[in-house]
DSSP file (Angstrom, degrees, kcal/mol; ACC not computed):
  #  RESIDUE AA STRUCTURE BP1 BP2  ACC     N-H-->O    O-->H-N    N-H-->O    O-->H-N    TCO  KAPPA ALPHA  PHI   PSI    X-CA   Y-CA   Z-CA
    1    1 A M              0   0    0      0, 0.0     2,-0.2     0, 0.0     0, 0.0   0.000 360.0 360.0 360.0 143.3    9.5  -41.9   25.6
    2    2 A C        -     0   0    0      1,-0.1     3,-0.1    26,-0.0    26,-0.0  -0.458 360.0-170.6 -73.7 139.8    6.7  -40.0   23.9
    3    3 A D        +     0   0    0     -2,-0.2     4,-0.3     1,-0.1     3,-0.2   0.086  50.7 117.1-112.9  19.4    4.0  -42.0   22.2
    4    4 A C  S    S+     0   0    0      1,-0.2    -1,-0.1     2,-0.1     3,-0.1   0.852  92.3   3.1 -63.1 -39.2    2.3  -39.0   20.6
    5    5 A G  S    S+     0   0    0     -3,-0.1    -1,-0.2     1,-0.1    -2,-0.1   0.191  95.3 108.1-133.7  18.8    2.9  -39.7   16.9
    6    6 A S  S    S+     0   0    0     -3,-0.2     2,-0.3     2,-0.0    -2,-0.1   0.608  85.0  23.9 -81.1 -10.4    4.6  -43.1   16.8
    7    7 A N        -     0   0    0     -4,-0.3     5,-0.0     2,-0.1     8,-0.0  -0.938  58.3-144.9-144.2 169.0    1.6  -45.0   15.5
    8    8 A S        +     0   0    0     -2,-0.3     5,-0.0     2,-0.1     3,-0.0  -0.102  41.1 151.4-127.2  36.0   -1.6  -44.4   13.6
    9    9 A K    >   -     0   0    0      1,-0.1     3,-1.6     2,-0.1     6,-0.3  -0.544  50.7-115.9 -69.0 124.4   -3.9  -46.8   15.2
   10   10 A P  T 3  S+     0   0    0      0, 0.0     6,-0.2     0, 0.0    -1,-0.1  -0.336  96.9  17.4 -59.1 138.8   -7.5  -45.5   15.0
   11   11 A G  T 3  S+     0   0    0      4,-2.4     2,-0.4     1,-0.2     5,-0.3   0.513 104.6 104.5  81.7   4.3   -9.0  -44.8   18.4
   12   12 A V  S X  S-     0   0    0     -3,-1.6     3,-2.7     4,-0.2    -1,-0.2  -0.951  85.7 -43.0-124.6 139.7   -5.6  -44.7   20.3
   13   13 A G  G >  S+     0   0    0     -2,-0.4     3,-1.9     1,-0.3    11,-0.2  -0.153 131.3   5.5  50.5-124.9   -3.6  -41.7   21.6
   14   14 A P  G 3  S+     0   0    0      0, 0.0    59,-0.3     0, 0.0    -1,-0.3   0.565 135.2  54.7 -70.0  -5.3   -3.4  -38.9   19.0
   15   15 A F  G <  S+     0   0    0     -3,-2.7    -4,-2.4    -6,-0.3    -2,-0.2   0.206  83.2 115.8-110.3  13.3   -5.9  -40.8   16.8
   16   16 A A    <   -     0   0    0     -3,-1.9     2,-0.3    -5,-0.3    -4,-0.2  -0.165  58.3-129.8 -69.8 173.4   -8.6  -41.2   19.5
   17   17 A T    >>  -     0   0    0     -6,-0.2     3,-1.1    -7,-0.1     4,-0.8  -0.858  53.2 -13.7-125.6 162.2  -11.9  -39.6   19.1
   18   18 A G  H >> S-     0   0    0     -2,-0.3     4,-1.9     1,-0.2     3,-0.6  -0.098 125.8  -5.5  54.5-139.3  -14.2  -37.4   21.2
   19   19 A R  H 3> S+     0   0    0      1,-0.2     4,-2.9    67,-0.2    -1,-0.2   0.823 130.9  62.5 -59.2 -34.6  -13.5  -37.0   24.9
   20   20 A D  H <> S+     0   0    0     -3,-1.1     4,-2.0     1,-0.2    -1,-0.2   0.907 106.2  45.1 -59.8 -41.8  -10.7  -39.6   24.8
   21   21 A L  H <X S+     0   0    0     -4,-0.8     4,-2.7    -3,-0.6     5,-0.3   0.931 112.2  51.1 -67.7 -44.5   -8.7  -37.4   22.4
   22   22 A V  H  X S+     0   0    0     -4,-1.9     4,-2.3     1,-0.2    -2,-0.2   0.935 112.8  45.8 -58.3 -46.9   -9.3  -34.3   24.4
   23   23 A E  H  X S+     0   0    0     -4,-2.9     4,-1.5     2,-0.2    -1,-0.2   0.873 111.3  53.3 -65.6 -36.6   -8.1  -36.0   27.6
   24   24 A F  H  X S+     0   0    0     -4,-2.0     4,-1.6    -5,-0.2     3,-0.3   0.947 111.8  44.1 -61.9 -48.6   -5.1  -37.4   25.8
   25   25 A V  H  < S+     0   0    0     -4,-2.7     9,-0.6     1,-0.2    -2,-0.2   0.879 109.2  57.5 -66.9 -36.9   -4.0  -34.0   24.5
   26   26 A L  H  < S+     0   0    0     -4,-2.3    -1,-0.2    -5,-0.3    -2,-0.2   0.857 115.0  37.7 -59.0 -34.7   -4.6  -32.4   27.9
   27   27 A K  H >< S+     0   0    0     -4,-1.5     3,-1.4    -3,-0.3     4,-0.3   0.678  88.0 117.6 -91.2 -19.6   -2.2  -34.9   29.5
   28   28 A A  G ><>S-     0   0    0     -4,-1.6     3,-1.3     1,-0.3     5,-1.2  -0.234  90.6  -4.2 -57.6 130.6    0.4  -35.0   26.7
   29   29 A H  G > 5S-     0   0    0      1,-0.3     3,-1.5     2,-0.2    -1,-0.3   0.869 132.2 -56.8  54.6  42.1    3.8  -33.8   27.7
   30   30 A G  G < 5S-     0   0    0     -3,-1.4    -1,-0.3     1,-0.3    -2,-0.2   0.719 102.5 -55.7  66.5  21.6    2.6  -32.8   31.2
   31   31 A G  G <>5S+     0   0    0     -3,-1.3     4,-0.8    -4,-0.3    -1,-0.3   0.341 110.7 116.4  94.4  -5.8   -0.1  -30.5   29.7
   32   32 A A  T <45S+     0   0    0     -3,-1.5     4,-0.4    -4,-0.2     3,-0.4   0.850  71.9  54.7 -66.1 -34.5    2.3  -28.4   27.7
   33   33 A I  T >4<S+     0   0    0     -5,-1.2     3,-1.6     1,-0.2    26,-0.6   0.908  97.9  63.9 -66.0 -41.1    0.8  -29.4   24.3
   34   34 A A  T 34 S+     0   0    0     -9,-0.6    26,-2.0    -6,-0.4    -1,-0.2   0.834 109.7  37.6 -53.8 -37.9   -2.7  -28.4   25.3
   35   35 A V  T 3< S+     0   0    0     -4,-0.8    -1,-0.3    -3,-0.4    -2,-0.2   0.409  93.4 109.1 -97.9   1.6   -1.8  -24.7   25.6
   36   36 A S  S <  S-     0   0    0     -3,-1.6    23,-1.6    -4,-0.4    24,-0.2  -0.490  78.4-100.7 -76.5 147.5    0.7  -24.7   22.7
   37   37 A P  B     -A   58   0A   0      0, 0.0    21,-0.3     0, 0.0    -1,-0.1  -0.432  31.6-117.0 -69.8 141.3   -0.4  -22.8   19.6
   38   38 A V    >>  -     0   0    0     19,-2.7     3,-0.7    -2,-0.1     4,-0.5  -0.606  44.5-101.1 -71.3 134.2   -1.7  -24.8   16.6
   39   39 A P  G >4 S+     0   0    0      0, 0.0     3,-1.3     0, 0.0    -1,-0.1  -0.071 100.5  27.7 -56.6 158.1    0.7  -24.3   13.7
   40   40 A N  G 34 S-     0   0    0      1,-0.3    -2,-0.0    -3,-0.1    38,-0.0   0.743 135.7 -58.8  62.9  26.8   -0.1  -21.9   10.8
   41   41 A G  G <4 S-     0   0    0     -3,-0.7    -1,-0.3    16,-0.1     2,-0.1   0.561  95.7 -74.7  85.0   7.7   -2.3  -19.6   13.0
   42   42 A G    <<  -     0   0    0     -3,-1.3     2,-0.4    -4,-0.5    15,-0.2  -0.392  55.9 -71.5 101.2-177.7   -4.8  -22.2   14.1
   43   43 A L  E     -B   56   0B   0     13,-1.7    13,-3.1    -2,-0.1     2,-0.3  -0.980  33.5-131.5-124.1 126.6   -7.8  -24.0   12.5
   44   44 A A  E     +B   55   0B   0     -2,-0.4     2,-0.3    11,-0.2    11,-0.2  -0.595  44.1 158.4 -72.2 134.4  -11.1  -22.5   11.7
   45   45 A T  E     -B   54   0B   0      9,-2.7     9,-2.5    -2,-0.3     2,-0.5  -0.916  41.8-115.8-149.3 172.7  -13.9  -24.7   13.0
   46   46 A T  E     -B   53   0B   0     -2,-0.3     7,-0.3     7,-0.2     6,-0.1  -0.975  40.7-108.9-116.0 131.0  -17.5  -24.8   14.0
   47   47 A C     >  -     0   0    0      5,-3.6     4,-1.1    -2,-0.5    22,-0.0  -0.354  17.3-150.7 -59.6 130.7  -18.3  -25.6   17.7
   48   48 A Q  T  4 S+     0   0    0      1,-0.1    -1,-0.2     2,-0.1    37,-0.1   0.450  94.0  51.1 -83.1  -0.5  -19.8  -29.1   17.9
   49   49 A G  T  4 S+     0   0    0      3,-0.1    -1,-0.1    19,-0.1    -2,-0.0   0.848 131.0   3.9 -97.1 -51.3  -21.7  -27.9   21.0
   50   50 A C  T  4 S-     0   0    0      2,-0.1    -2,-0.1    18,-0.1    -3,-0.0   0.551  91.4-117.0-117.3 -11.1  -23.5  -24.7   19.9
   51   51 A G     <  +     0   0    0     -4,-1.1     2,-0.2     1,-0.3    -3,-0.1   0.465  63.5 141.4  88.9   1.1  -22.7  -24.3   16.2
   52   52 A S        -     0   0    0     -6,-0.1    -5,-3.6     1,-0.1    -1,-0.3  -0.486  52.0-119.4 -75.1 146.9  -20.7  -21.1   16.4
   53   53 A G  E     +B   46   0B   0     -7,-0.3     2,-0.3    -2,-0.2    -7,-0.2  -0.634  43.8 155.3 -82.4 144.2  -17.6  -20.6   14.3
   54   54 A F  E     -B   45   0B   0     -9,-2.5    -9,-2.7    -2,-0.3     2,-0.6  -0.974  43.4-103.7-158.4 169.0  -14.3  -20.0   16.1
   55   55 A L  E     -B   44   0B   0     -2,-0.3     2,-1.3   -11,-0.2   -11,-0.2  -0.891  22.4-143.3-101.8 119.5  -10.6  -20.4   15.6
   56   56 A L  E     +B   43   0B   0    -13,-3.1   -13,-1.7    -2,-0.6   -18,-0.1  -0.711  32.0 167.1 -79.0  98.3   -8.9  -23.3   17.4
   57   57 A A        +     0   0    0     -2,-1.3   -19,-2.7   -15,-0.2     2,-0.3   0.729  59.5  37.8 -91.5 -25.7   -5.7  -21.4   18.3
   58   58 A T  B    S-A   37   0A   0    -21,-0.3   -23,-0.1    -3,-0.2   -24,-0.1  -0.822  93.1-104.4-121.6 164.8   -4.3  -23.9   20.9
   59   59 A F  S    S+     0   0    0    -23,-1.6    13,-1.9   -26,-0.6     2,-0.4   0.776 112.8  29.8 -64.3 -26.6   -4.4  -27.7   20.8
   60   60 A V  E    S+C   71   0C   0    -26,-2.0     2,-0.3    11,-0.2    11,-0.2  -0.998  80.9 154.2-130.4 130.2   -7.2  -27.7   23.5
   61   61 A Q  E     -C   70   0C   0      9,-2.5     9,-2.9    -2,-0.4     2,-0.3  -0.997  37.1-125.7-155.9 147.3   -9.6  -24.8   23.7
   62   62 A A  E     -C   69   0C   0     -2,-0.3     7,-0.2     7,-0.2     6,-0.1  -0.726  40.0-101.7 -91.9 145.6  -13.1  -24.0   24.8
   63   63 A C     >  -     0   0    0      5,-2.5     4,-2.0    -2,-0.3    -1,-0.1  -0.453  26.1-135.8 -61.0 132.4  -15.6  -22.4   22.4
   64   64 A P  T  4 S+     0   0    0      0, 0.0    -1,-0.1     0, 0.0   -10,-0.0   0.720 100.5  46.6 -67.2 -19.1  -15.8  -18.7   23.2
   65   65 A E  T  4 S+     0   0    0      3,-0.1    -2,-0.0   -13,-0.1   -11,-0.0   0.895 133.8   5.1 -88.3 -45.2  -19.6  -18.8   23.0
   66   66 A C  T  4 S-     0   0    0      2,-0.1     3,-0.1   -14,-0.1    -1,-0.0   0.449  89.5-119.6-124.6  -2.4  -20.6  -21.8   25.0
   67   67 A S     <  +     0   0    0     -4,-2.0    25,-0.2     1,-0.2     2,-0.2   0.587  53.1 159.3  71.0  13.1  -17.3  -23.2   26.6
   68   68 A A        -     0   0    0     -6,-0.1    -5,-2.5     1,-0.1     2,-0.4  -0.503  41.1-123.0 -65.7 134.3  -17.6  -26.6   24.8
   69   69 A V  E     +C   62   0C   0     18,-0.3    17,-2.8    21,-0.3    18,-0.4  -0.670  34.1 176.3 -91.8 132.1  -14.1  -28.1   24.8
   70   70 A H  E     -CD  61  85C   0     -9,-2.9    -9,-2.5    -2,-0.4     2,-0.3  -0.890   2.0-179.5-127.9 156.7  -12.4  -29.1   21.5
   71   71 A A  E     -CD  60  84C   0     13,-2.1    13,-3.3    -2,-0.3     2,-0.3  -0.990  15.2-163.8-153.6 158.1   -9.0  -30.5   20.7
   72   72 A V        -     0   0    0    -13,-1.9    11,-0.1    -2,-0.3     5,-0.1  -0.979  26.5-123.8-137.5 147.9   -6.8  -31.6   17.9
   73   73 A S    >   -     0   0    0     -2,-0.3     3,-1.8   -59,-0.3     4,-0.1  -0.645  25.4-113.0 -92.3 151.9   -3.6  -33.7   18.2
   74   74 A P  G >  S+     0   0    0      0, 0.0     3,-1.5     0, 0.0     4,-0.1   0.850 114.1  57.2 -52.3 -41.0   -0.3  -32.5   16.8
   75   75 A P  G 3  S+     0   0    0      0, 0.0     3,-0.1     0, 0.0   -70,-0.0   0.732 117.5  35.6 -65.3 -15.9    0.0  -35.2   14.2
   76   76 A R  G X  S+     0   0    0     -3,-1.8     3,-2.2     1,-0.1     6,-0.3   0.100  78.6 123.0-120.2  21.3   -3.3  -34.0   12.8
   77   77 A A  T <  S+     0   0    0     -3,-1.5    -1,-0.1     1,-0.3   -35,-0.1   0.497  72.7  54.5 -69.0  -3.8   -3.0  -30.3   13.4
   78   78 A T  T 3  S+     0   0    0     -3,-0.1    -1,-0.3    -4,-0.1    -2,-0.1   0.346  91.7  85.1-105.0   4.8   -3.5  -29.4    9.7
   79   79 A E    X   -     0   0    0     -3,-2.2     3,-2.2     1,-0.2     4,-0.3  -0.860  54.1-170.3-113.1  98.6   -6.8  -31.3    9.5
   80   80 A P  G >  S+     0   0    0      0, 0.0     3,-1.5     0, 0.0    -1,-0.2   0.836  89.6  62.0 -54.5 -32.1   -9.9  -29.3   10.6
   81   81 A A  G 3  S+     0   0    0      1,-0.3   -36,-0.0   -36,-0.0    -2,-0.0   0.669  93.7  64.7 -68.0 -15.2  -11.9  -32.6   10.3
   82   82 A A  G <  S+     0   0    0     -3,-2.2    -1,-0.3    -6,-0.3    -9,-0.2   0.517  72.6 115.5 -86.2  -5.2   -9.7  -34.1   13.0
   83   83 A I    <   -     0   0    0     -3,-1.5     2,-0.3    -4,-0.3   -11,-0.2  -0.481  54.5-155.2 -66.6 131.0  -10.9  -31.6   15.7
   84   84 A Q  E     -D   71   0C   0    -13,-3.3   -13,-2.1    -2,-0.2     2,-0.4  -0.822   9.2-137.3-114.4 151.2  -12.7  -33.5   18.4
   85   85 A F  E     -D   70   0C   0     -2,-0.3   -15,-0.2   -15,-0.2   -66,-0.2  -0.890   7.1-146.4-107.8 131.4  -15.4  -32.4   20.9
   86   86 A A        -     0   0    0    -17,-2.8   -67,-0.2    -2,-0.4   -16,-0.1   0.659  49.5-114.9 -73.6 -15.5  -15.2  -33.5   24.5
   87   87 A G    >   -     0   0    0    -18,-0.4     3,-1.6   -69,-0.1   -18,-0.3  -0.144  45.6 -40.0 100.9 161.9  -19.0  -33.7   24.8
   88   88 A A  T 3  S+     0   0    0      1,-0.2     3,-0.1    -3,-0.1   -20,-0.0  -0.297 124.2  18.8 -60.1 138.2  -21.6  -31.9   26.8
   89   89 A G  T 3  S+     0   0    0      1,-0.3     2,-0.3     0, 0.0    -1,-0.2   0.303  83.6 135.9  87.1  -9.9  -20.7  -31.1   30.4
   90   90 A F    <   -     0   0    0     -3,-1.6     2,-0.4   -21,-0.1   -21,-0.3  -0.576  34.5-167.6 -74.2 132.1  -16.9  -31.5   30.0
   91   91 A V        -     0   0    0     -2,-0.3     3,-0.1    -3,-0.1   -23,-0.1  -0.960  24.2-112.7-123.1 137.7  -15.0  -28.7   31.7
   92   92 A L        -     0   0    0     -2,-0.4     2,-0.0   -25,-0.2   -30,-0.0  -0.415  42.2-105.4 -63.7 141.0  -11.4  -27.8   31.4
   93   93 A P        -     0   0    0      0, 0.0    -1,-0.1     0, 0.0     0, 0.0  -0.336  41.7 -95.0 -65.4 150.8   -9.4  -28.4   34.6
   94   94 A A              0   0    0      1,-0.1    -3,-0.0    -3,-0.1     0, 0.0  -0.394 360.0 360.0 -64.6 142.0   -8.5  -25.4   36.6
   95   95 A P              0   0    0      0, 0.0    -1,-0.1     0, 0.0    -3,-0.0   0.507 360.0 360.0 -65.6 360.0   -4.9  -24.1   35.8
């Protein structure tokens, strides 16, 4: 059974922060969530690596300018403040 939105414990699963959240979303549902479109056309955000603005169109995405990886979890997909940064040096796994 999926545990994606069944609780709202801070720091756990879809409510994790930073790299933990990015890795959680990458693994959720066998990776299918990561490449799924964010509802309502995505979330406008600012890269936490280089400061460039971009649209987070999928639940896990690299900044088009510097490749810094960001993610948001489905339960928080309407909250731009919930977008998390994986940190310097994190690289998306090869498809």
